[in-house]
N, C-alpha and C positions, 0 to 999 in steps of 0.2 A: 504493500500500500504506500503510495507516494503522499507524503505529508508536505503541503506547501510551506515554504519558508518565507516568513514575513520579513520584508526589508524595510529599513528605516532610512529616511533621507540623511545624508552626511551632514553633521552639525557644522554650522558656520558661525563665525564671530562677527558681530557688528563692530566695525572699526571705530565707531564713534559712540562715546558714552556721554554722560552729563558734563563732565569736566575734563575728560582725558581722551586723547586720540592715540591709537597705536601707530608709531612712526613707520613710514615706509622707507624704501631704499633711498628715494630722492631726498627725504628729510634728513637722513643720516649723512648723505653726500653734502648737503648744504651746510650742516653743522661743521663738517670737516673743512669745507671750503671757506667758511667764515673765519675759522682759526688761521688758515693760510693767508687770507686777505689781510688780517690784522698784522701778521708778521711781515708781509711784503710792504705794507704801509709804513711800518716803523723802521724797517731796514732800508727802504727806498730803493730796493733792487730785487728783481726776480732771481738773479744769480746768488745774491747773499742769502735769500730765503731758502733757495734750493740747497745751498751748502749747509746751512744751519740745520735743516730738517732731513738731510740725507736723501734728497730727491733730485731728479734731473730737472734742468731748467724747462725742458719741454713739458714735463708733468705739471710743474707750477703754472706755466702759461695756460695749459688746457683747463686746469681747475679754476683759474681766475676767469677764463673765457666762459666756462660753464656757469659760474656764479653771475657774471654779467648778463648772460642770456636769461637766467632765472629772475633777476631783479628788474631787468628791462632798461638798464642804463649803464653807461661806461663807468668803470671804477678808476681807471688811470688814463692820463694822457701819455702816450708812448712816442719816443723818438729813439734815434740810434744811440744817444748818450745817456738818457735818464728817463725815469718815469715820474709822474706827478699825479696826485689825487685830483679827481674832478670835484667840482663844487658839491655835487650830490654825494660823492663818496666821502667827503669830509664829515658830513652829517651821519652817513651810514656807518662810518668807522666808530663814532661815539656810541651809537646804538649797539653795534656789534660787540664792542668791548663790554658794555654793560650787560648785554644778553649772555655772553660767554661767562662772565664773572658770576652772574646769578645762577646760571645753569650748573657751573662747576661747584658753586656753594651748595646747591640743592643736592647734587649727586654725592658730594663729600659728606653732607650731613646724613644722607641715607646710609652711607657706608661707615659712618662714624670716624671718617678720616680727620675731621676737625678736632678730634680728641686724641689723635695719635700722632707721633712724630715719625713720619715715614715719607717716602718719595724722595725727590731731589731738591737740595737746597743750593742755590747759586750765590756765591759770595764774590765781592770785589774788595781786595785788601791791598794796602800799600806794601811795597816790596820790603821796606825796612822792618815792618811789623811781623811778617809771616813767621819766620823761624824763631825770632827772639821772644815775642809776646803772644802770638795767636796759635802757634802750632799745638801747644799743650792743651788749651781749652777746646780746640777743635777735635783733637784726638780723644779727650775725655768724653766729649759729647757724643762722638760716634760710637764709643764703647757702650755708653748708656743706651743708645738707640740704634741697634744693629740693622734695622730696616731702613735707615736713612743713608742716602748717598750725598756727597758734597762735591760740588764743582766750583773750584776756586780760581778766579782770575786775578793775577798780580798786576796792579795798575795804580800809579800814583796820581793820575789826573782825575778831575771831576768828570763824572759820567752821567748819562741819562739812564736811570734804572729801567724805564719802560723800553726804550729803544734797544738797550743791551740785554734785556730780559734777566736782570739781576734782582735777587730777593733782598739782599742786605749788602750795603757798602760801608766799610769802616773808613771814616774820613775825619780830617781835622779842619773843619770849615763850618761857617754859619750857613744855615739853610737859606736858599734863595727861591726854591720852588715850593709853593704852598701845597703841592701835591705829595710832599714827602713828610715823614715824621722822623724824629731823631731821639735817641736816648743817650745820655752822657755815660761814657765808660770810665775815662781817667784823664788826668792831665799830663802832658809832656812838660818836662823842665829842661829846656835847652841850656847848654853851657858853651862857652867859647874855649877853644883849645888849639894847640899846634904841636908839632914835633919838637923834641929837644934840639935837633940840628937846625931847624928853621929859626928858633928863638935865639940860639947861640950866634947865628950870623946876623940877625936883624934886630935883636933886642926884645925885651918883654914889654908889651904895652901896659901902662898903668892907668890910663884914662881913655874914655871913649874917643876923644879926638886923636889919640895916638894911632888909632886904626887908619887914619888918613895916610900914614907913611908905611903901611903894611900891605902885603899881598893878601887878598881874601878869596876864599872859595865859597861861592854862593849857591843857594837853592833856586833854580830857575822858575819854579812854579809859584813863588811869592812875587807880589807886584808892588813896587818895582824890586827886582831881585838884588839890586846894588845898594839898597837903603836899609840900614840896620838901626833899630831903636834900642837904646840901653837906658836903664833906669836905676837911680839910687833911691834909698828910702826917703819918702816924703819930698821927693823932687820930681820935677817934670821930666819927661823922656828927653834924652839926647838923641837927635837924629843925625846919623853919619852916612854920607854917601861914600861908600868904600871903593877901593880899587879892585875891580873884578879881574882876576887873572885866569879864573876857571869857574864855570858854572855848569850845573847839571840838574836834571830832574830826579836823579838817583842819589839818595842819602848815602848809600853804600859806597858809591863812587867818590863822593866828597870825603868820606872817611879815609878811603885808600889814598887819595891825593894828599890829605893832611899827613898821613903816616909816611908818605914819601918826601915830605918836607917842602911842599909847594905853597904853604901859607896857613892862615888862620881861618877856621870855619866854626859854625855853630850847629850842634846836633843835640838830640835828647840825651840826657845823662846815661840812660840805660844802654844806649848804643856804644858808649865809649868807656864805661866803667872799668872793664877788664884792662883796657889799654892804659888808663890812668893808674891803675894798681901796679902794672908791671913797668911803668915808666916810659913806655913808647910814645905817650902823649902827655902833655902838660896843660892843665887848665890855666887860663888867663882871665883877667878882669872878673875875678870871683866876687869882688865887693859890689858888683852890679847885680841887681835882682833879675832873675830870668823872666822873660816874657812867657807867661803860661800859655800853652797851646792845648786846648781841650780836644779830646777824641770822642767821636760819636759813632753809634751804630745807626745808619740811615736806611730807611725802608719806605715802601710805598704806603700812602695813606688810604689803603683799601678798606672798605667796610667788612669785606669777607677775606680776612687775612688767614692764610694757611697756618695751622697750629705750629708747624715746624719752624716758621719764621718767628712767631712770638716766643716759642720755647727757647730757641737759640739766643735771641736777644736777652731774654730773662736770665739765661745761664751765664752769658758774658757779664751782665751787670753784677750778678752774685759773685762770679769768679774774681773780677777786678776789685770789687768792694772788699772781699776777703783778703786779697793780696795787699791792698792798701792798709788794712787793719794790721796785718802781719808785719809790714814794714814799719808802721808806727810803733809797734811794740818793741821792735828791735832798736 
């Protein structure tokens, strides 16, 4: 006896609910292309974006063209030398960044990533600080948070955190961009010094004006680099336009030139303490007060800040505060 088998229609999902839609392939493509558009806009180059994202330039161009077709207007003016955002794209960029940030925050909150230190942390730090002062706290932080990876760029110049895709920059400067936040870490205490051989041949300066007759090694990122300010207690600063025989944006290079006997320079005490102790350098003008140079952790003023950024900044604050208390006790 044949028993008929009853069949049921294949169940289907309605893609639209009261507040949620199931994304299709085009929606996912558009999200990916929006992220690419943002990077191209900030880098100002298809080639630079392709290099950063490990893509071919052709793939970048195709994705941007696909996005332009979807939105219905051109995103970039193109010529053989450069690309430039169109008027519509400038507004679209602001919206896209806000959209990506909000979407990333929403996804992170669902995965509880905002409560965890994981993912990649991108730092920009001055060359002189890396091995002397920052290597230990970075190492300790990585041991505490094994799921974190750190990408460190060594750079002494001021940078745009957004354009360079940097999470935190360690800098000795006053903030000019209201889009950034900063947390104080510690103070530099610069001192003046030279090698024994240089001082033996040229004499030891005893006043700020004595510097006028000396060769000086200057830091090129200060403006102007050839003007030094020295101060005595309860007195106005003495401004001296020194004779620059060598200048550099590298503090390490200034230190080496001083060791080789080329003149007088000024650097933070922690950079030269070892050389002062072994006699290879001699401090001069010690009766003048050092010009304090504060160091900051600078980061983007985003409402949705990844927890790894806040956690590392807080760790640095605690680390240098503990270090300062230890030095005071000694």
